[in-house]
Phi, psi and omega in degrees: 000134185280170176270190188239222181168208212293160175239182184209186180295158184299158173302316179273124184304128177079002184297331181268356183299329180257005181272170179260023189280336183067042183246023182287160178082010182258130189291148177283174181223166178293125183277144165288187184279075187298327186272359186304326185250024178304143182094347178282146172243126177245155180250134180238133177254111188239159177270134179292132184151180184303331184282305179301320182291328178295316178298318178298317185300321185255013182301330181295331177293319178297319179293322176297320181291318192247340186079005178267127180272138180245121171256115183233148178244134171250121189236139176311146193311304184300316179295324181293320180295318182294316180299317181298315182294315181300315185285321178294323177297325180293340182084355182227062181295150181279355184242157174264320182249140179227138174280122186251127172270096187305315185296343178250328194243354185305301185292322180300311181292322177297313185295325181278344181066040187277338187255148177288148177280121182262001185305311182292322178301317182296336180268355184266111182295345175281347183241337188235130178293150184301332184280349181272098183235148179306317185289353176282342178277143181296161180301320177296321180294319178291327177298324178286313193275330182272149171270184184292350174265001183081010179280143177262113178251014173192168175252127179296133190246299186215135177258141182245103171271145175273136180228171176259121171265136180217149181273104183301322180298316178294319178297317181294319183299321181263001179066034184261136178278149174298125186290140176258339182232163177299318179298317178297323179297315180297318181292319178297319179298322179290325176293323185273347182292126182214067184304327181300332178252016177074022180247136181235144186290331184208147172224156180179179185287121176247347184290132178312136180085298179299331182290345185292331179291329174284309182307322180301328176299323175289311183306310182295317184285347173264008175094015182285146171230138184293314187230146173272184184297338181264003178084015176280142181284144188232044186256022176231016182277181182300325180295314179298319183294314181294321179298318182290328177296321178291318176302314182297318180300313181294315187276346176260330183265334189227013182252163181296157175302143178082010186297338177297345178253008184279132163255196182292331181298309181293324178296314181294323178300321177302316181289311184291338178267007176074027181253358182225139182273332182219153176205131173254123179195183182299158185290347192277013187259012178298321180305306179292328180296323183263011181267111183298341178279344184236353191223142174262001187240027182300127179082357183256352186262135174260158183231130178205176182288157172300132182300155182285150173258182182293345183243010180148180178228110182226150173251120178295132183242140177229165185212150176242147173226177178223126185225182185238130176301132182302331182274356181298141177263007183231045188298318184293315178296321179295324180293321178300321179293316180298319179298317176298318183300325181260011184296165179296323179298310182289325178293323176294321177297318180299310180294314186288339175275349185076018182271355181165177182235118181296151178280351186275125180304325185284002179258304184292333182277355184276123183293327179296318177296315183298321181295334180280353179282118185298318184254097185290332177296317176298316180297319178300320179294327177294311183295318179292323180292324178302324184285341182240023188275148173220148180304137188271355178213155177291144177273087184225160178293310185274048183291331178293319178292325175299313180293324178297310187287311178291322177297322177295323177294316180295318180296325180298329180293342180284347174261007177102001180292153181286125181304314182299318179297314185291319182292323178296317179298315178296319179300313182293328178284325185277325186309313180292332178294315181294317182297318180297317184293325182286334180278329187284000000 
């Protein structure tokens, strides 16, 4: 997956003059007709987290620029996905703009035809700023956003590479080196594990379905591939079994009690409260980790790439986009909002806050933007992870069922079940579901 690149002055003149972005000296550009839809109110359905909250925080700038009012909801991830699907299925969604989790929803949304085609909008100079070009999005972003005809039904927004977070203070105290391999990570976790004092060597997602984004990092690094050339699922082979044994080892021997019920919130709490030495998860959690009001480990956390497995070193990558409901009667106004959301100004804010990584090449490659990133170690982990990234889930319609079934198998191993037995059972349950979906 490729990197991104440069930023510019805010859409609203002077908006960045008082910001901490360090984006001064960047030329303005010829604007499209931003005020054409002034007085319109649009509804946005967003995921709760650093990205959705960033759009809410700066929505007044968009309104000042366009005269368009934004009513937005930020909803916890699982509930947001469910709400979006239910409402889009009904044909009468309450929202114009929707936050799309590509790794879960790409094929589902494409097959259902729920999103408006933005291809024509992107070619219209009255709607699109000159700097917003298809070729500015990374290859991975376009792989997510475009259908097989090359049409854009959403704008790629943020890519999530998985990285290793580690507590430098705990490592130094025990004289443990930062792990370079999965085996070294397991040994380090066991050395750092100190349950008697409430300290655990590793934390991570153990909850069924949510755990798949973590498990994939093991699966890929042990040589796993989701699908073969014929589209058959491959998650019960020797690579998957060995990967699951490593996952099982870490989460049963060195993780906090109750880890089988952990999603990212509980995992992050272990780290930020100083109870876990290591955590593998998406790159977007630097803001709460470095927030003195929410974290006890400010300045103590290191950021690096996911350790290598026996068959390679990969960072599982996931992606978010932002699109428009096909049934919306305010598509042009909604498109201006989507364009603003993925703009260089907002992308720089996203990167510089540590809340995510824009899909646009012209943001991450810009030296001015990079210098504005407070934690350069975090940025280095982002850049290094981009170079070794692979899609973290198969691009299939029944991806939710895939996550449920394989995720349940992985969670079962945390209670002592045999990885090979559980994965075989999940494989046999999922195979007919995939076959039916591909035929329908």
